[in-house]
TIDREN-310070 format. One record per residue: residue in one letter; residue number from 1; x, y, z of N, C-alpha, C, CB in turn. Coordinates in Angstrom, 3 decimals, always signed. Atoms other than C-alpha are relative to their C-alpha. Glycine has a CB too. Example, Ala and Ser with C-alpha at 12.3 -4.5 7.8 and 13.67 -1.06 7.14 Angstrom:
BEGIN
A	1	+0.890	-1.190	+0.000	+12.300	-4.500	+7.800	+0.900	+1.200	+0.000	-0.992	+0.027	+1.246
S	2	-0.820	-1.190	-0.060	+13.670	-1.060	+7.140	-0.770	+1.090	+0.730	+0.414	+0.462	-1.415
This chain:
BEGIN
M	1	+0.321	+1.389	-0.273	-15.800	-6.523	-2.201	-1.041	-0.048	+1.107	+1.268	-0.805	+0.390
D	2	+1.044	+0.176	-1.007	-18.748	-7.720	-0.189	+0.072	-1.432	+0.528	-1.418	+0.310	-0.593
I	3	+0.094	+1.343	-0.571	-19.437	-10.734	+1.997	-1.395	-0.163	+0.585	+1.104	-0.242	+1.090
T	4	+1.357	+0.231	-0.494	-22.815	-12.247	+2.773	+0.038	-0.414	+1.468	-0.714	-1.079	-0.847
N	5	+0.107	+0.419	-1.399	-24.028	-12.944	+6.313	+0.300	-1.487	+0.153	-1.398	+0.313	+0.547
T	6	-0.245	+1.447	-0.038	-23.940	-16.677	+5.552	+1.494	-0.287	-0.050	-0.718	-0.707	-1.170
A	7	-1.441	+0.202	+0.121	-20.291	-16.464	+4.509	+0.734	+0.481	+1.255	+0.535	+0.732	-1.237
V	8	-0.612	-0.488	-1.241	-19.400	-14.409	+7.597	-0.087	-1.078	+1.073	-0.691	+1.306	+0.484
E	9	+0.176	+1.049	-1.022	-20.839	-17.115	+9.867	+0.838	-1.230	-0.315	-1.480	-0.397	+0.113
K	10	-0.800	+1.156	+0.410	-19.147	-19.898	+7.879	+1.481	+0.256	+0.277	-0.221	-0.312	-1.499
L	11	-1.406	-0.321	-0.237	-15.781	-18.135	+8.054	+0.328	+0.042	+1.483	+0.351	+1.328	-0.642
K	12	-0.220	+0.004	-1.455	-16.136	-17.587	+11.790	+0.147	-1.434	+0.502	-1.170	+0.713	+0.738
E	13	-0.082	+1.419	-0.375	-16.747	-21.341	+12.172	+1.341	-0.594	-0.420	-1.157	-0.798	-0.641
V	14	-1.257	+0.530	+0.524	-13.731	-22.182	+9.999	+1.181	+0.521	+0.808	+0.165	+0.369	-1.480
L	15	-1.094	-0.580	-0.765	-11.439	-19.785	+11.845	+0.087	-0.608	+1.400	-0.170	+1.512	+0.095
K	16	+0.014	+0.596	-1.339	-12.515	-21.194	+15.208	+0.496	-1.445	-0.042	-1.419	+0.057	+0.599
A	17	-0.382	+1.405	+0.109	-12.095	-24.803	+14.073	+1.482	-0.165	-0.352	-0.862	-0.693	-1.048
M	18	-1.391	+0.111	+0.439	-8.701	-24.217	+12.432	+0.972	+0.479	+1.076	+0.212	+0.799	-1.282
N	19	-0.825	-0.524	-1.093	-7.329	-22.231	+15.394	+1.412	+0.375	-0.467	+0.087	-1.028	+1.123
K	20	-1.297	-0.396	+0.556	-4.531	-20.894	+13.141	+0.145	+1.513	-0.118	+0.196	-0.635	-1.362
G	21	-0.021	-1.447	+0.145	-5.444	-17.220	+12.931	-1.397	+0.520	+0.238	+0.524	+0.425	-1.396
D	22	+1.316	-0.554	-0.316	-8.281	-14.836	+13.520	-0.587	+0.860	-1.115	+0.087	+0.812	+1.252
C	23	+0.546	-0.777	+1.114	-8.830	-13.269	+10.098	+0.271	-0.733	-1.315	+0.615	+1.431	-0.034
L	24	-0.166	+0.571	+1.330	-8.977	-14.060	+6.400	+0.734	+1.017	-0.856	-1.375	-0.388	-0.637
R	25	-0.718	-0.867	+0.939	-6.559	-12.632	+3.846	-0.309	-0.471	-1.413	+1.547	-0.014	+0.272
V	26	+0.351	+0.277	+1.393	-7.596	-12.428	+0.182	+1.066	+0.653	-0.874	-1.448	+0.533	-0.357
F	27	-1.101	-0.482	+0.829	-4.961	-12.030	-2.512	-0.128	-0.570	-1.405	+1.364	-0.382	+0.619
L	28	-0.026	+0.524	+1.365	-4.274	-12.601	-6.191	+1.172	-0.950	-0.155	+0.089	+1.148	-1.034
T	29	-1.042	+0.954	+0.340	-2.280	-15.531	-7.485	-0.149	-0.298	-1.485	-0.093	-1.311	+0.873
E	30	+0.067	+0.272	+1.431	-1.498	-16.655	-11.018	-0.803	-1.273	-0.253	+1.419	-0.126	-0.599
G	31	+0.801	+1.145	+0.401	-4.043	-18.990	-12.600	+0.201	-0.296	-1.467	-1.473	+0.240	+0.294
C	32	-0.163	+0.413	+1.395	-4.374	-20.684	-15.967	-0.510	+1.061	-0.972	-0.729	-1.315	-0.246
C	33	+0.623	-0.987	+0.888	-6.395	-17.779	-17.400	+0.354	+1.429	+0.399	-1.515	-0.173	+0.004
G	34	-0.333	-1.313	-0.529	-4.713	-14.882	-15.657	-0.112	-0.045	+1.508	-0.917	+1.097	-0.592
P	35	+0.055	-0.022	-1.461	-5.192	-13.788	-12.058	-1.109	-0.898	+0.561	-0.204	+1.426	+0.485
S	36	+0.969	+0.766	-0.766	-6.963	-16.124	-9.649	+0.004	+0.550	+1.417	+0.324	-1.534	-0.022
V	37	+0.123	-0.497	-1.362	-8.120	-15.362	-6.138	+0.422	-1.089	+0.974	-1.444	+0.467	+0.291
G	38	-0.390	+0.890	-1.068	-6.476	-16.966	-3.147	-0.525	+0.543	+1.318	+1.528	-0.173	+0.043
M	39	+0.440	-0.389	-1.338	-7.761	-16.926	+0.423	+0.739	-0.871	+1.000	-1.554	-0.140	+0.163
D	40	-0.722	+0.753	-1.004	-5.885	-17.938	+3.530	-0.288	+0.586	+1.380	+1.514	+0.003	-0.296
I	41	+0.146	-0.446	-1.379	-6.221	-17.740	+7.289	+1.284	+0.731	+0.385	-0.290	-1.205	+0.970
A	42	-1.161	-0.816	-0.379	-3.932	-15.072	+8.732	-0.180	+0.531	+1.418	+0.200	+1.175	-0.996
N	43	+0.043	-0.624	-1.323	-3.054	-13.433	+12.018	-0.149	+1.510	-0.092	+1.254	-0.346	+0.786
G	44	+0.107	-1.437	+0.185	-3.143	-9.955	+10.546	+0.320	+0.374	-1.428	+0.923	+0.738	+0.958
P	45	-0.231	-0.450	+1.374	-2.610	-7.846	+7.465	+1.477	-0.012	-0.363	-0.563	+1.394	-0.195
E	46	-1.337	-0.264	+0.514	+0.444	-7.582	+5.287	+0.047	+1.464	-0.383	+0.354	-0.925	-1.218
K	47	-0.179	-1.421	+0.309	+1.836	-4.206	+4.295	-0.939	+0.427	-1.125	+1.464	+0.289	-0.390
D	48	+0.903	-0.629	+0.969	-0.680	-2.044	+2.399	-1.308	-0.751	-0.249	+0.709	+0.156	-1.290
D	49	+1.291	+0.678	+0.150	-3.603	-4.501	+2.795	-1.145	+0.934	+0.378	-0.047	-1.274	+0.864
A	50	+1.231	-0.705	-0.372	-7.093	-3.005	+2.846	-0.745	-0.876	+1.002	-0.899	+0.318	-1.265
E	51	+0.738	+0.752	-1.015	-9.274	-3.994	+5.799	-1.492	+0.121	-0.227	+0.359	+0.487	+1.405
L	52	+1.448	+0.058	+0.053	-12.897	-5.059	+5.654	-0.434	-0.748	+1.250	-0.524	-0.698	-1.322
S	53	+0.453	+0.615	-1.238	-14.642	-5.807	+8.922	-1.511	-0.117	-0.047	+0.457	+0.817	+1.239
R	54	+1.443	+0.214	+0.042	-18.099	-7.302	+9.217	-0.418	-0.947	+1.108	-0.434	-0.550	-1.367
D	55	+0.542	+0.817	-1.085	-19.908	-8.608	+12.296	+1.078	-0.759	+0.778	-1.000	-0.982	-0.558
G	56	-1.066	+0.608	-0.789	-16.666	-9.288	+14.149	+1.000	-0.804	-0.810	-0.592	-0.873	+1.032
L	57	-0.930	+0.714	+0.856	-14.918	-10.908	+11.173	+0.876	+1.023	-0.720	-0.755	-0.912	-1.018
K	58	-0.926	-0.887	+0.702	-11.810	-9.214	+9.796	+0.496	-0.688	-1.267	+1.194	+0.396	+0.915
L	59	-0.537	+0.445	+1.280	-10.846	-9.601	+6.151	+1.046	+1.011	-0.436	-1.128	-0.156	-1.079
F	60	-1.023	-0.871	+0.548	-7.674	-8.205	+4.653	+0.162	-0.342	-1.467	+1.347	-0.143	+0.768
V	61	-0.105	+0.184	+1.447	-7.341	-7.696	+0.914	+1.311	+0.607	-0.464	-1.212	+0.644	-0.749
A	62	-1.279	-0.480	+0.518	-3.957	-7.405	-0.776	-0.230	+1.202	-0.909	+0.742	-1.124	-0.763
K	63	+0.127	-1.245	+0.744	-3.401	-4.012	-2.362	-0.255	-0.238	-1.486	+1.248	+0.836	+0.179
D	64	+0.153	+0.240	+1.436	-3.093	-5.437	-5.893	-1.309	-0.705	-0.348	+1.161	-0.819	-0.507
A	65	+1.258	+0.702	+0.251	-6.382	-7.325	-5.494	-1.224	+0.890	+0.170	-0.113	-1.183	+0.918
V	66	+1.139	-0.852	-0.349	-8.583	-4.422	-4.370	-0.848	+0.344	-1.223	+0.489	+1.283	+0.667
S	67	+0.800	-0.391	+1.167	-9.626	-3.168	-7.815	-0.553	-1.220	-0.738	+0.842	+0.851	-0.960
Y	68	+0.453	+1.230	+0.646	-9.900	-6.728	-9.200	-1.248	-0.559	+0.687	+1.119	-1.048	+0.009
L	69	+1.091	+0.570	-0.788	-12.309	-7.697	-6.412	-1.115	+0.996	+0.293	+0.538	-0.535	+1.293
E	70	+0.947	-1.082	-0.258	-14.333	-4.482	-6.506	-1.463	-0.450	-0.010	+0.193	+1.084	-1.018
K	71	+1.395	+0.449	+0.115	-17.573	-6.240	-7.561	-0.202	-1.432	+0.486	-0.460	+0.110	-1.438
A	72	+0.079	+1.385	-0.463	-16.847	-9.623	-5.983	-0.747	-0.104	+1.334	+1.407	-0.589	+0.141
T	73	+0.700	+0.306	-1.246	-18.879	-11.201	-3.188	+0.404	-1.382	+0.469	-1.536	+0.089	-0.181
I	74	-0.234	+1.307	-0.608	-17.834	-14.000	-0.850	-1.340	-0.476	+0.524	+1.088	+0.062	+1.148
D	75	+1.297	+0.574	-0.360	-20.837	-16.272	-0.343	+0.199	-1.487	+0.254	-1.072	+0.245	-1.123
C	76	-0.015	+1.451	-0.135	-21.704	-19.906	+0.296	-0.879	-0.599	-1.083	-0.479	-0.440	+1.411
D	77	+0.822	+0.695	+0.984	-22.969	-22.339	-2.316	-1.097	-0.773	+0.734	+0.867	-0.958	-0.883
P	78	+1.099	+0.724	-0.664	-26.072	-24.498	-1.642	+0.464	-1.080	+0.984	-0.877	-0.638	-1.041
D	79	-0.531	+1.009	-0.917	-23.837	-27.081	+0.089	+0.714	+0.610	+1.205	+0.951	-0.911	-0.739
G	80	-0.631	-0.672	-1.126	-22.469	-24.453	+2.493	+1.487	+0.252	-0.167	-0.215	-0.792	+1.219
E	81	-1.420	-0.237	+0.253	-19.027	-24.236	+0.882	+0.220	+1.443	-0.430	+0.535	-0.970	-1.074
L	82	-0.322	-1.379	+0.354	-17.380	-20.839	+0.527	+0.302	+0.111	-1.491	+1.194	+0.506	+0.827
M	83	-0.260	-0.258	+1.415	-17.240	-19.352	-2.961	+0.075	+1.502	-0.209	-1.099	-0.636	-0.909
M	84	-0.058	-1.419	+0.330	-16.546	-16.028	-4.620	-0.717	+0.207	-1.326	+1.476	+0.510	-0.071
K	85	+0.779	-0.341	+1.187	-18.995	-14.533	-7.110	+0.394	+1.391	-0.473	-1.522	-0.072	+0.291
G	86	-0.192	-1.339	+0.524	-18.719	-11.517	-9.367	+1.421	+0.332	-0.401	-0.448	+0.969	+0.990
L	87	-1.359	-0.253	+0.457	-15.116	-11.963	-10.443	-0.025	+0.399	-1.465	+0.896	-1.239	+0.212
P	88	-0.037	-0.380	+1.415	-14.197	-10.312	-13.726	+0.388	-1.193	-0.866	+0.986	+1.162	-0.223
A	89	-0.365	+1.043	+0.963	-14.089	-12.674	-16.707	+1.243	+0.472	-0.725	-1.171	-0.305	-1.012
H	90	-1.194	-0.362	+0.756	-10.736	-12.744	-18.411	+0.349	-1.144	-0.938	+1.191	+0.326	+0.948
G	91	-0.392	+1.000	+0.975	-9.629	-14.522	-21.529	-1.137	-0.562	-0.815	+0.681	-1.097	+0.677
H	92	+1.106	+0.654	+0.691	-13.067	-15.835	-22.476	-0.473	+0.774	-1.221	-1.149	-0.194	+0.947
E	93	+0.523	-0.781	+1.107	-14.062	-12.964	-24.721	+0.874	-0.136	-1.243	-0.116	+1.460	+0.401
H	94	-0.900	+0.172	+1.132	-11.052	-13.725	-26.922	+0.374	-1.463	-0.187	+1.257	+0.842	+0.189
G	95	-0.306	+1.423	+0.128	-11.054	-17.504	-26.549	+1.290	-0.396	+0.689	+0.077	-0.375	-1.445
G	96	-1.298	+0.237	-0.600	-7.982	-17.339	-24.346	+0.015	-0.963	+1.165	+0.553	+1.264	+0.437
C	97	+0.021	+0.907	-1.147	-9.122	-19.680	-21.594	-0.913	-1.159	-0.306	-0.454	+0.725	+1.286
D	98	+0.777	+1.199	+0.268	-10.271	-23.227	-22.048	-0.180	-0.802	+1.267	+0.666	-0.850	-1.075
C	99	+0.135	+0.675	-1.289	-11.243	-24.132	-18.525	-0.861	-1.241	-0.082	-0.575	+0.941	+1.018
G	100	+0.891	+1.151	+0.098	-13.844	-26.608	-19.686	+0.662	-1.259	-0.510	-1.134	+0.329	-0.876
D	101	-0.636	+1.173	+0.574	-11.301	-28.952	-21.266	+0.826	-0.781	+0.998	+0.857	+0.401	-1.141
G	102	-0.771	+0.706	-1.021	-9.749	-30.054	-18.000	+1.409	+0.542	+0.157	+0.063	-1.462	-0.329
G	103	-1.340	-0.553	-0.076	-6.615	-27.980	-18.579	+0.278	+0.727	+1.301	+0.223	+0.925	-1.138
C	104	-0.183	-0.733	-1.262	-7.179	-26.077	-15.349	-0.385	-0.873	+1.180	-0.835	+1.297	+0.007
G	105	+0.600	+0.828	-1.032	-8.374	-29.011	-13.334	-1.494	-0.026	-0.288	+0.312	+0.544	+1.454
S	106	+1.439	+0.135	+0.210	-12.076	-29.523	-12.898	-0.707	+1.327	+0.183	-0.584	-1.034	+0.949
G	107	+0.646	-1.290	-0.079	-13.101	-25.930	-13.472	+0.404	+0.810	+1.208	-1.456	-0.177	-0.001
G	108	-0.403	-0.654	-1.221	-11.196	-24.797	-10.407	+0.962	+1.140	-0.178	+0.589	-0.972	+0.889
C	109	-0.990	-1.048	+0.227	-9.276	-21.940	-11.954	-0.529	+1.376	+0.336	+0.461	-0.024	-1.425
D	110	+0.574	-1.270	-0.405	-11.534	-19.172	-10.610	-0.220	+0.965	-1.158	+0.877	+0.639	+1.016
C	111	+0.163	-0.886	+1.146	-12.114	-17.849	-14.095	-1.473	+0.216	-0.343	+0.738	-0.564	-1.206
G	112	+1.416	-0.295	+0.194	-15.872	-17.701	-13.746	-0.801	-1.109	-0.644	-0.135	+1.208	-0.814
H	113	+0.723	+1.121	+0.629	-16.770	-21.063	-15.309	+0.144	-1.256	+0.819	+0.507	-0.251	-1.423
């Protein structure tokens, strides 16, 4: 997993403003099309988390998410909001995910669409 300089600065701002923890933890959660990515402010890692440190920002990745996020990048969209790119597509190649029909909310299921 990678993180852009823009995302590092944005996360530092968020962590300072939230004053709830000093690092970000990334993990997998169940979504409408299979695994989805969750991110939360944390005070430290959980057991077996991998650590990624960049420019003073600490990120912890849950053990079961490491291989899933191998090619992912945390970045900011043009509006400055955090986003994750490069997630593996799942379900689409077999028609198994219909995120465009509103079944997952407004495309918010992290399935790449």
